[in-house]
C-alpha positions in Angstrom: -4.7 40.7 -31.3 -0.9 40.3 -31.6 0.9 37.0 -31.8 2.6 37.6 -28.4 -0.8 38.2 -26.7 -2.4 35.2 -28.3 0.5 33.0 -27.2 0.2 34.4 -23.7 -3.5 33.6 -23.5 -3.0 30.1 -24.9 -0.2 29.5 -22.4 -2.3 30.8 -19.5 -5.3 28.7 -20.5 -3.1 25.6 -20.7 -1.5 26.4 -17.3 -5.0 26.9 -15.8 -6.2 23.6 -17.2 -3.1 21.9 -16.0 -3.2 23.1 -12.4 -6.9 22.6 -12.0 -7.6 19.7 -9.7 -11.3 18.9 -9.0 -11.6 17.9 -5.4 -14.5 16.2 -3.5 -16.7 18.5 -1.5 -15.7 16.8 1.9 -12.0 17.3 1.4 -10.2 19.7 3.8 -7.2 22.0 3.1 -8.0 22.1 -0.6 -5.4 24.7 -1.3 -2.6 22.6 0.2 -3.9 19.4 -1.5 -4.0 21.2 -4.8 -0.4 22.1 -4.5 0.5 18.5 -3.5 -1.5 17.1 -6.5 0.2 19.5 -8.9 3.6 18.5 -7.6 2.6 14.8 -8.3 1.5 15.9 -11.8 4.8 17.6 -12.5 6.7 14.5 -11.3 4.5 12.3 -13.5 5.2 14.3 -16.6 8.9 14.6 -15.9 9.1 10.8 -15.5 7.0 10.2 -18.6 9.1 12.6 -20.7 12.3 11.1 -19.4 11.1 7.6 -20.3 9.9 8.6 -23.8 13.4 10.1 -24.5 14.9 6.7 -23.5 16.9 8.3 -20.6 15.5 6.3 -17.7 12.6 4.0 -16.7 9.5 5.8 -15.4 9.7 4.2 -12.0 13.4 4.9 -11.6 12.7 8.6 -12.0 9.8 8.5 -9.5 12.0 6.7 -7.0 14.8 9.2 -7.3 12.5 12.2 -6.8 10.6 10.7 -3.9 13.7 9.6 -2.1 15.2 13.1 -2.0 13.7 13.7 1.5 15.0 10.4 3.0 16.4 10.7 6.6 19.1 8.8 8.4 18.7 6.6 11.5 18.8 9.4 14.0 17.9 8.6 17.5 16.0 11.1 19.7 15.2 11.6 23.4 12.5 8.9 23.2 13.6 6.3 20.7 16.9 4.7 19.6 16.9 4.3 15.9 19.4 2.0 14.0 19.7 0.5 10.5 20.6 -3.1 10.4 19.7 -6.3 8.4 17.5 -9.2 9.2 19.0 -12.2 7.3 20.3 -9.8 4.6 17.2 -7.7 4.3 17.7 -4.0 5.3 15.5 -2.9 8.2 15.3 0.1 10.5 14.7 -0.5 14.2 13.0 1.8 16.6 13.5 0.8 20.2 11.9 3.0 23.0 14.4 4.3 25.6 12.2 4.2 28.7 12.7 1.4 31.0 10.0 -1.2 31.8 9.7 -4.5 33.6 7.3 -5.7 30.9 8.1 -7.0 27.5 7.3 -4.6 24.7 4.9 -4.8 21.9 6.3 -5.5 18.4 5.2 -3.9 15.2 6.6 -5.0 11.8 5.8 -2.5 9.1 6.1 -2.8 5.3 6.1 0.4 3.3 4.0 1.1 0.2 5.0 2.5 -3.2 3.5 0.1 -5.7 6.3 -2.4 -5.3 8.4 0.0 -7.4 9.2 3.0 -5.1 9.3 3.9 -1.4 11.8 3.4 1.3 11.9 2.8 5.1 13.9 6.0 5.3 11.3 8.3 3.8 10.6 11.1 6.2 6.9 10.3 6.9 7.6 6.6 7.3 10.4 7.4 9.8 8.1 9.9 11.7 5.2 7.5 11.9 7.5 4.7 13.1 8.9 7.0 15.9 5.3 7.9 17.0 4.3 4.2 17.1 7.4 3.2 19.0 7.1 6.0 21.6 3.3 6.0 22.1 2.9 2.2 22.2 6.2 1.5 24.0 6.8 -0.9 21.0 9.8 -2.1 19.1 9.1 -1.2 15.5 10.7 -2.9 12.6 10.4 -1.0 9.3 11.6 -3.1 6.3 12.9 -2.5 2.8 12.7 -4.9 0.0 14.0 -5.0 -3.6 11.9 -3.0 -6.0 10.6 -3.2 -9.6 11.5 -2.7 -12.4 14.8 -4.2 -11.6 13.2 -7.0 -9.5 9.8 -8.6 -10.1 7.4 -10.8 -8.1 8.0 -12.9 -6.0 11.3 -11.1 -5.0 9.4 -8.4 -3.0 7.3 -10.9 -1.2 10.3 -13.2 -0.5 12.4 -10.3 0.9 9.7 -9.3 3.3 8.9 -12.9 4.3 12.6 -13.5 5.0 12.8 -10.5 7.3 9.5 -11.4 9.1 10.7 -14.9 9.7 14.0 -13.7 11.1 12.2 -11.3 13.5 9.8 -14.0 14.7 12.6 -16.2 16.0 12.4 -16.4 19.8 16.0 -15.5 20.3 15.5 -12.3 18.2 12.4 -11.3 20.1 14.2 -11.9 23.4 17.2 -9.8 22.1 14.9 -6.8 21.6 12.6 -7.5 24.6 9.5 -8.1 22.5 6.5 -10.0 23.9 5.8 -12.9 21.4 2.1 -12.7 22.1 1.8 -9.0 21.2 3.0 -8.7 17.6 1.4 -6.9 14.7 2.4 -7.1 11.0 1.3 -4.0 9.2 1.6 -2.4 5.8 0.2 0.4 3.7 -0.8 0.3 0.0 1.5 -2.2 -1.7 2.9 -2.8 1.8 -0.6 -3.8 2.9 -0.6 -6.3 0.0 2.6 -7.7 1.3 1.4 -7.8 4.9 -1.7 -9.7 3.9 0.2 -12.2 1.8 2.8 -12.7 4.6 0.2 -13.3 7.2 -1.4 -15.9 5.0 1.9 -17.6 4.3 2.8 -17.8 8.0 -0.3 -19.9 8.7 1.3 -22.8 6.9 4.9 -22.3 7.9 5.9 -25.2 10.2 9.1 -23.4 11.3 7.3 -20.3 12.7 5.9 -21.0 16.1 4.9 -17.4 17.0 1.3 -16.5 16.4 0.6 -13.0 15.1 -1.9 -11.1 17.2 -2.9 -8.4 14.7 -2.6 -7.8 11.0 -3.1 -4.1 10.0 -3.8 -3.4 6.3 -3.8 0.3 5.5 -5.6 1.1 2.1 -4.1 -2.2 0.7 -3.9 -3.4 -2.9 -5.3 -7.0 -2.8 -6.2 -8.1 -6.3 -5.2 -7.5 -9.9 -8.0 -9.4 -11.6 -10.7 -6.7 -11.8 -9.7 -3.1 -12.6 -13.3 -2.1 -13.1 -14.5 -2.0 -9.5 -16.8 1.0 -8.5 -13.8 2.5 -6.7 -11.7 2.4 -9.9 -14.6 4.0 -11.8 -15.3 6.7 -9.3 -11.7 7.6 -8.6 -10.2 7.0 -12.0 -8.6 10.5 -12.0 -8.7 11.2 -8.3 -5.8 12.7 -6.4 -2.6 10.9 -5.6 -3.3 7.5 -7.2 -5.0 7.4 -10.5 -6.3 4.2 -12.1 -3.7 4.3 -14.9 -0.8 4.6 -12.4 -2.2 1.7 -10.2 -2.5 -0.5 -13.2 1.1 0.3 -14.2 2.3 -0.5 -10.6 0.5 -3.9 -10.8 2.0 -4.7 -14.2 5.5 -3.6 -13.3 5.3 -5.8 -10.2 5.4 -8.8 -12.7 7.2 -7.5 -15.8 8.4 -4.6 -17.8 6.4 -5.9 -20.8 3.9 -3.2 -21.4 1.5 -5.7 -23.0 0.4 -6.8 -19.6 -0.4 -3.3 -18.6 -2.5 -2.8 -21.8 -4.4 -6.0 -21.1 -4.9 -5.0 -17.4 -6.3 -1.6 -18.2 -9.0 -3.2 -20.4 -9.5 -6.2 -18.0 -8.6 -8.8 -20.6 -5.6 -10.4 -18.8 -7.3 -13.3 -17.0 -7.4 -16.5 -19.2 -10.6 -18.6 -19.5 -9.1 -21.4 -17.5 -8.7 -19.0 -14.5 -12.1 -17.3 -14.8 -13.3 -19.3 -11.7 -11.1 -16.9 -9.6 -13.5 -14.0 -10.3 -15.8 -15.4 -7.6 -13.3 -14.2 -5.0 -13.4 -10.6 -6.3 -17.0 -10.3 -7.4 -17.8 -6.9 -6.0 -21.6 -7.3 -6.7 -21.6 -9.9 -4.0 -19.0 -8.5 -1.6 -19.5 -4.8 -1.5 -21.9 -3.2 1.0 -24.9 -1.6 -0.8 -23.8 2.0 0.0 -20.7 1.5 -2.1 -22.4 0.1 -5.2 -24.2 3.4 -5.9 -26.0 2.1 -8.9 -22.9 0.6 -10.6 -23.7 -2.4 -12.7 -21.5 -5.4 -12.5 -20.1 -6.5 -15.9 -18.8 -10.0 -16.2 -15.1 -9.7 -17.0 -14.1 -10.8 -20.4 -11.6 -13.6 -20.3 -8.4 -13.1 -22.3 -5.9 -15.4 -23.8 -3.6 -17.6 -21.8 -0.4 -16.1 -23.3 0.2 -13.5 -20.7 -0.7 -15.8 -17.8 1.8 -18.3 -19.0 4.5 -15.7 -19.3 3.7 -13.9 -16.0 1.7 -16.3 -13.8 2.4 -14.1 -10.7 -0.7 -12.0 -11.0 -2.8 -15.2 -10.4 -0.7 -16.2 -7.4 -2.3 -15.7 -3.9 1.0 -14.3 -2.7 0.5 -11.4 -5.1 -3.3 -11.2 -4.8 -4.4 -12.2 -1.3 -8.1 -11.9 -2.1 -7.8 -15.1 -4.1 -7.2 -17.2 -1.0 -9.9 -19.8 -0.1 -12.1 -19.3 2.9 -10.6 -22.3 4.6 -7.3 -20.5 4.9 -8.8 -17.1 5.7 -10.6 -18.3 8.8 -7.3 -18.9 10.5 -6.1 -15.3 10.3 -5.7 -13.1 13.4 -7.6 -10.0 14.4 -7.5 -7.8 11.4 -7.6 -4.0 11.1 -8.4 -2.6 7.6 -8.4 1.0 6.7 -10.1 2.2 3.5 -10.5 5.7 2.1 -13.5 6.9 0.1 -11.6 8.7 -2.6 -9.2 5.8 -3.4 -9.1 3.4 -6.4 -8.1 0.7 -3.9 -11.1 1.3 -1.6 -13.0 -1.7 -2.9 -10.1 -4.1 -2.5 -10.2 -3.4 1.2 -14.0 -3.6 1.4 -14.1 -6.9 -0.3 -11.5 -8.3 2.0 -13.5 -7.1 5.0 -16.5 -9.0 3.7 -14.6 -12.2 3.0 -12.8 -12.2 6.3 -16.0 -11.6 8.2 -17.8 -14.4 6.2 -14.9 -16.7 7.2 -15.4 -15.8 10.9 -12.4 -13.6 11.4 -12.7 -10.6 13.7 -12.3 -7.5 11.6 -12.1 -3.8 12.6 -12.9 -1.7 9.6 -12.0 2.0 9.6 -13.4 3.8 6.6 -12.2 7.4 6.1 -15.0 9.3 4.3 -12.7 12.3 3.7 -9.7 10.2 3.0 -7.7 9.5 -0.1 -4.9 7.1 -1.0 -1.7 7.6 1.0 -3.1 9.8 3.7 -0.5 8.5 6.2 2.2 9.8 4.0 1.3 13.4 4.7 2.4 13.9 8.3 5.4 16.2 8.2 6.0 19.8 7.2 5.4 21.2 4.6 2.9 18.5 3.3 1.3 17.6 6.7 -2.5 17.3 6.3 -5.1 17.3 9.0 -6.7 14.2 7.7 -3.4 12.3 7.9 -2.6 13.5 11.4 -6.1 12.7 12.6 -6.3 9.2 11.1 -2.7 8.4 12.2 -3.4 9.3 15.8 -6.7 7.3 15.8 -4.9 4.3 14.4 -2.1 4.4 16.9 -4.6 4.8 19.7 -6.5 1.7 18.5 -3.2 -0.3 18.4 -2.4 0.9 22.0 -5.8 -0.6 23.2 -5.7 -3.8 21.2 -2.1 -4.9 20.8 
C-alpha cells in the first residue's frame, strides 16, 4: 500500500469519526440534525484553535460566527419592529399593527447564549418574537444585555433587571398600550436563568407595583453547584450543548480564570461552609422517579473557600435561582417550564418544577421527549426543525390561552 493511499484512508477514517454524531432513537430529521451538529463542531474547533493561538477568546469567536445571521428591525404587514433603549439597555420592540379597543398583552423575553453569546437580532429570536406579537396581539420586548467575557455577573442580571423595571412603569405600559395585569417575563437557556432571577427579585422591589402574571422558563439553567446530575451524565456529549461547554459558560459568567472551570467540571467548587446549599439541588429528593433511571446520588465533595471568596457570584441566588428559600418561591406567579429529554439542563428545570410545586406555586410543565437544548433556535430556513416548529407553536398557543 502506497503512502498516498494510506494517508487517504487515515484521513477518511478521521473524517468519518469526526462527522459521526450518535443521535437518540426518537429524534426526527437525523440527517439535518447531523449537519447542524457538525457545523457546531466546526465552530467549536475553530474557536478552540483561535484561542490556543492567542488570537481571540473562545467566546468572542463563537459570538462573531453566530451573529452573522442577525437581522435588522424590519417591520412587516403585521408587526411594527423598532430598536430602542430602556434606560440605556438595548431592546427590540414588536408592536402589532391591528387596531383593538382592548389593551394588549405584554411579553418581555430574554435571549439565551450562556451569558456569553446571543443577541436579540438573531434571526430565530426575531422570527419567534414576530410570531408571538402577531398571534397573541402582544407587545413583545426582546432585550440585550452585556456579555462575558468582557462583563461578568452581576452585570448581565443588572442590565436585564434595569430594562424590566423600566418596562413595568405604568407610563411606559400606557405608552405601548399594554395591560398591566397580563404581562409575562420569559427567557430561554441562560435567558431562562435571568428570567427566573428577575422574577424573584421583583417580589421584594418596593418600587415595582405591577404584578407579573406568568413567568416562562424555556430549558433554563438554574444552578451551578452540582454538575453531576443524571441529565449531565446522560447528555454529556449530546447534541448542541455538551457538559464541557455548559460548565465553561457557567465559569465565564463569573470570571475568565479557568481555575473555576476546572473546579466546576469535577464538582469541587463549593466550600464546606456553603455545603448546606446542596439541599436545594439534591436531585435524589427532587427528581421524579422516571428521570433517576438507576443513577446513584453521590454526596458532592466540598472544595476550598478560595474560589468562592474570589468569585462569590456562583453562590448568589441571582445567578442560581434554585438556591432561593421556599418562603420566597411561594410568592411567584403562574410558571411555565419547558424541559427537553436530551439536554444537560433538563434536571435543573425538573428540580425547579418540584420545588415550586412544593411551595404551592401553580406550575405548567412541558417536557419534550424528543427535544434537545435550544430547539426554539431552529425555526427558520435552512435550519428549521419540525420539533422546534411544533413546540414553538404549542407554547404560543398556551400563552394565548393563559396570558
